C-alpha positions in Angstrom: 0.6 -28.4 23.7 4.3 -27.7 23.1 3.4 -23.7 23.5 2.9 -24.2 27.2 5.4 -26.0 27.8 7.9 -23.5 26.0 6.8 -20.6 27.8 6.9 -21.9 31.6 5.8 -18.9 34.3 4.4 -16.8 31.2 0.9 -16.4 30.2 0.6 -16.1 26.1 -1.0 -13.6 25.1 -3.9 -14.9 22.9 -3.4 -15.1 19.0 -5.9 -18.0 18.2 -6.8 -22.0 19.1 -8.7 -23.1 17.1 -10.0 -27.1 15.6 -10.0 -27.2 11.8 -13.0 -29.9 10.9 -11.7 -31.4 7.6 -13.6 -33.4 4.7 -11.0 -35.9 3.8 -9.8 -38.9 5.5 -6.4 -39.9 6.2 -4.3 -40.9 2.7 -7.1 -39.5 0.2 -5.9 -36.8 -1.5 -7.2 -33.4 0.4 -10.4 -31.9 -0.8 -11.4 -29.0 -2.6 -12.6 -27.6 1.3 -9.8 -28.9 2.9 -7.1 -27.0 0.2 -8.3 -23.7 1.6 -7.5 -24.0 5.5 -4.0 -23.1 5.0 -4.8 -19.8 3.0 -7.5 -19.2 5.2 -4.6 -19.6 8.8 -2.0 -17.4 6.7 -4.3 -14.8 6.9 -5.2 -15.1 10.8 -1.1 -15.8 11.3 -0.8 -12.3 9.2 -3.3 -10.5 11.0 -2.7 -11.3 14.3 1.0 -10.6 13.5 -0.2 -7.0 12.2 -1.9 -6.5 14.8 1.4 -7.3 17.2 2.9 -5.0 14.9 5.5 -7.7 13.3 4.6 -7.2 10.0 8.2 -7.6 9.4 7.7 -11.3 10.1 5.0 -11.5 7.9 6.2 -13.4 4.8 8.5 -15.6 7.2 4.7 -16.7 9.1 3.2 -17.4 6.1 5.5 -19.5 4.6 5.6 -21.4 8.5 2.0 -21.8 9.2 1.3 -22.9 5.2 4.0 -25.7 6.0 2.7 -26.5 9.1 -1.3 -27.0 8.6 -0.5 -28.6 5.0 1.7 -31.3 6.7 -0.7 -31.7 9.6 -3.7 -31.8 6.7 -1.8 -34.6 4.6 -0.2 -36.3 7.2 -3.0 -36.6 9.9 -6.0 -38.1 11.1 -9.3 -36.2 12.1 -9.6 -32.3 13.1 -6.2 -30.3 12.7 -5.4 -28.4 16.1 -4.1 -24.8 15.2 -2.6 -22.2 17.8 -0.6 -19.0 17.4 0.4 -17.4 20.3 2.9 -14.3 21.4 5.0 -14.8 24.8 7.9 -14.4 26.3 9.2 -12.3 23.3 8.7 -15.3 20.7 5.6 -16.0 18.2 4.7 -19.3 18.4 2.9 -21.5 16.0 1.4 -25.2 16.2 -0.7 -27.3 13.7 -1.1 -31.0 14.6 -3.8 -33.7 14.6 -5.0 -36.9 16.1 -2.3 -39.3 14.4 0.6 -41.3 15.7 2.5 -40.3 12.9 6.0 -38.1 13.7 6.4 -35.3 11.4 10.6 -35.4 10.4 12.4 -33.5 8.0 12.6 -35.4 4.7 15.8 -35.8 2.1 13.8 -34.7 -0.8 15.3 -35.2 -4.2 15.6 -31.9 -6.8 12.8 -34.1 -8.9 10.4 -34.7 -5.7 7.6 -33.2 -6.0 7.3 -32.6 -2.2 8.6 -33.2 0.8 10.5 -29.8 1.9 8.0 -28.5 4.2 9.9 -29.8 7.6 13.0 -28.9 6.6 11.6 -25.5 5.1 10.5 -24.9 8.9 14.4 -26.0 10.1 15.3 -23.2 8.0 13.4 -20.0 9.2 12.3 -21.2 12.6 14.2 -20.2 15.6 13.1 -23.2 17.8 11.1 -26.0 16.3 10.3 -29.2 17.3 7.2 -32.1 16.9 5.1 -34.1 18.7 3.0 -37.1 17.6 0.6 -35.9 14.7 2.1 -32.6 14.8 4.7 -29.7 14.6 5.3 -26.3 16.2 7.6 -23.7 15.7 8.9 -20.2 17.5 10.5 -16.8 15.9 12.3 -15.0 18.1 10.5 -11.2 18.2 13.9 -9.0 19.0 15.3 -10.4 15.3 18.2 -12.5 17.2 18.8 -15.8 15.6 18.4 -18.9 17.5 
């Protein structure tokens, strides 16, 4: 997983590491149940940020979590693995599935109704990357930009 690769020699402070079981198959519109996952993950991430006294990052964390979880649900296959961790002066989040697809930044037109998620991640995260079926991002906790 990218988190352990990005934190060599340091032990992440566990946030959460879970697998979201979805009811829709790849390529199908998300079910009402599956549409709940991004919000539930936002609440979990916000709660951990608050426990870690990172309330100043709450809005950014909300948006990053929403985008990565939604992207994994919409474009991935099977269960979605989600992880939040704090380590080495950074807050890390990742979401992905067993899909062989690699998330990418799209060039959405002003008339497109979607396709801006990874673009927003690139704007808000200090670091980010993609893996087959998923993406990860990191925020620096010292307030310094990338």
